[in-house]
N, C-alpha and C positions, 0 to 999 in steps of 0.2 A: 626724079633730078633735075635738077636747072644747074645751068654753066654760066659763066663769067669770062671775059678777058681779062687777063691780068694787067693791069695797065697798057703799055705800048710792046708789051711782050707776044708771043705767038703762043702763050700758055693758056688754053681755055681750061678752069678749074669748077669743079664742083662748088654750089653755094655751100654745100655743109663740107667742110673738110674735117680732117682728125688728128685733134692734139695729142700728142703722146708723152709728155711730161711723166705721165703717171707710171710709164712702162720703165722709168729710171729708179721707182721705189720711195718717190716722196709722199706717195698719197696714200698712205696706209695699207699697200696691197704688193705683196710681191709677185710679179707676173714670171710666168714659165713661158716657154716657145711655143705651146699648145695654145695657151690663153691668147697669145699674140696673134698666133696662126687664126683662132677662131672669130676675134675682131676683126682683122685685115680682110678676110672672106665674107663678114658679114656686111662690111663696109662697101665691097667690090660689089657683092651683090645688091646692094642699094643704090648704086651708080656714085657712089664716093669713090673719087681719081687723086686727092691731094691730101699727103701725108705732110706733117709740119712735127720735124722733131729737132734735138740740139746735141751737140757732141758732148754736153755736161749733164744730161738726164741720165745719172749713174756716169761712169767713164765710159761714154761712147755704149753703154748698155742698152738704151734704148734703139740706137742705131742697130746694133748687131743684132738684136732680136727683129728690126725691120728686114736688115739685111739677110737675115736666114731665110727669110719669107720669101723675098725676092729672087734668091737664088732657085728658088723652086716654082717661081710664077714669072711671068712674064711682066720683065721691068717695063718695058714700054706702055703697059695699062696704067703707070702711076704717076702721078707730077710728084715731087719728093724734092721738101725743103729741108735744110736743116741751118743750124749757126755755127758762130764761133767767138772765140775770145776769151774762155775758160778753161779751166781744170779742174774736174770734181774730185775732192779726195775723199768723201764722205755724204752723207746725208746733211744738207744745209752746209755743206763747207767746200765753198770754190776759192781759186785763186785766179786772176786776171792775165790774160797773155794777148798782149795785141802787137807785139813786132811782128812787122811783116814775116821776118823766116819762120817764127812761130806758128803764125797763123798759116803760112805754106804747110808743113807737119802737121795741123790739126786738117787740114783740108785732105791731105793723104791719107790720114787717119780714119777721117768720116768715110772718104771713098771705099777703103779698105773693109771699115767695119760693115759698109751696107751693100757691099759684093756688087759695087757699079762703077761705071767708067767716067760716069757725070753728074753732077747734081744739078735740078732744074732752079732750083732758086737758095743762094747760099748768101745768108743775112747776117750782119754785124747784130750782135745779142746785148743790147742793154749798155751801149758804151756811152761814156762819158765826151763830152764836147772833143777836150783833149787828145782822148784816144781816137777820136772822129777825126781831127785834124792831122792825118799823118798820110803824107802823100806818096810815099815806099809802100805802104801799106794797098792803097786803092791801085799802085800802078802795079803791082804785084798780081793784085785780083784781076786786073785787066787783063794781063796777060795769060792768067789761067784760063780767063774766057776764051781768049783766042786759040789756047791750045785745045779745048773743049773738054776741059775738067768743070766749067761751070757753064750755063747756059744763061742764067739772071742773075745779078746781084740784087739785095735787098736789106732794108734797115730795121729789124726789130727795136723800135724805140722804147727809152727805159722809163722815161717820163711821158704822160700823156700830154703834156703842154710843149712838147719838146719842138717847137717850131723852126728851130736854129737848122738841125737835122734833116728835118723836111724840106724846107727852104734848099738845101744844099746838094739834096738825092742826087738831082741830076748832075751836077758837077763832080761826083763820085761814082756816077756809073749806074746808079740803082735804078731800080724800075717798080720797086714794092717797097709799102710801109707796111709794119707791124706794129698791133697797138692794143692796147686793153680798151677796151668799149663794151659797153653793157648797159641795160635799162637802168643800173645804180651807178656807173659812171660814164658821164656824158661829154667830159671836158675836151675829147678829141673835136668834137662838134667846133668850138671856137675858133681853131687855128691849124689844127693837122688837116683836117678834112677839107678846106676851102684851098688850103698850098696843093692837097693832095690833088684836086680836082684840076686845079690849074697846070699843073705839072703831067695830068694823066698818068699818076701812078696807082698800081694797083693797092688796095686796103684790105689786111688781112686783121680783123678782128678776134683777138686772143682773149681768155677768157669772159666768153660771152653770155656764160650763165653763172658769173659774179663767184667764182670757185665752187658753185654748186649750190649757191644763197638761192638761186633764181631757178632752181630745178622743182621747187615745191616739196622736197624732201624733211627740211629742217623747219625746228621753231626755235624762236627766242629760248634761249638757255641751252640748245645744242652743244656739246663737247665733241673732241677730238682725240684720237689717240696720238700720242709723241711723235709717232714717224709719221704722221699725218701735217702736212704742210701748215694747213689750217688750224692747227693748234697754235703757231706762232702769231696767229692773228690776235689783233690787242681785242680782249673780252668782252669791254665796254662797246666798242664799234661793232662788232659783230653783232651784239645783242640788238642794237639800233638798227642794222641793215634788216637781220632779220623782221623787225617789229614792220620796217618799211615794204618788204616782201610782202608779210601779209596785207597789207592795205592795194597793193598792186594786184594780189591774187583777187580781192573783193570788187576793184571797183575798174580792172583794166583789160582782165584776161577773159576772152569770151567764153562763154557756156560750152562745154564739151571740148573744150581744147586745152591738153597739157601746157602747165605753166613752161614747162621746158621748151616744148616746140614754138610757143610763143613769144617768150624770151629770145630765142633764135632768129625768128622772124621779124622781130621787132629790129635788130640790127641790120639784117637785110634789106631793110625798107629804106636804109639812107643810100644816097645817090654816089656818094665816095666808096661804099663798103662793097668788097668783091665777095669775100667769103668769110664763114665764120668757121674756128677752129677747136671746137668743143673737145674735151679729154671724154674718156668712158672708160668703166672699168670692166664691161662684159657686151657681149653681142647684142641682148636687147636693149642697153644704152643706145650703141649704133642706130640700131632701127629707128629709135624714138626720134632720136635726132634727127634723121634722115627725113620724118616727116615734116617736120619744118620748112623742106624746101617746097612742098605745096601749098604753105602759108606765102611764100616770098611772092614780092611784087612780079606781076607777070609783065610790067613793062619797067624798065630800068636801063639807064644808058651804057652798063656793060653787059647786058645779056647777050648770049650767043644766039644767032639765029638758028631756028630750028628747021 
């Protein structure tokens, strides 16, 4: 495994992280604690030390799975990121909550759910510019940093061209940006990444496998069950993307390299990107994702010296 420093923080995170939206039940699988334990054990065995979750992946469900594992294992071995701004009511049903008092309650609920006294990276989750422009919110969060509940703040961008919030990140005390970035979605290269490099922000690339379309498992015409978030994607757009994936597999992926490993390593080549956070459904996928670290650039401005 390779490690990179997240912006100006003192957090050295694995270049392959662990996305955990799926633990909340919106990706076609209902996980058990045993399932999650096996995945986290596999991640630790591969040298992965970074977990990304959110309060609304289930009603703190993903956080509770992670917290139960952390309760029985060494919390200090992990760098844990979660998010705020929503309340989960049911699959694909959320309400938005951005009042400073509401967010403080979300923070305390997340700490309790994850059996921890602190969160390494606490991220605003897909906020609008109006929700972002809230001095009371960021003042409250800064006080929580001073109190030791939060180590670092971040912004999980709603839009891939959201240069406003990226440009203002340092003003609100944020040290990291999270954005959708993959071979099929390169919009962050235009303004998000240059602004991140300018401010020395860490960058987390979410959906690096394009919702699994870059895993190599799906062909044009693939369909998904109603409890899988991908069933809500536009079918024509999905078919078009999968045709593009077929062409990429023929022309860009080296022989003998899995498409998933190649796709993750492709993201990690960009000088702005600190880590990718793919989801997974089993320990075998964790191991496959981890192999992409071997393909990641040996020379990168954020690399941790060995």
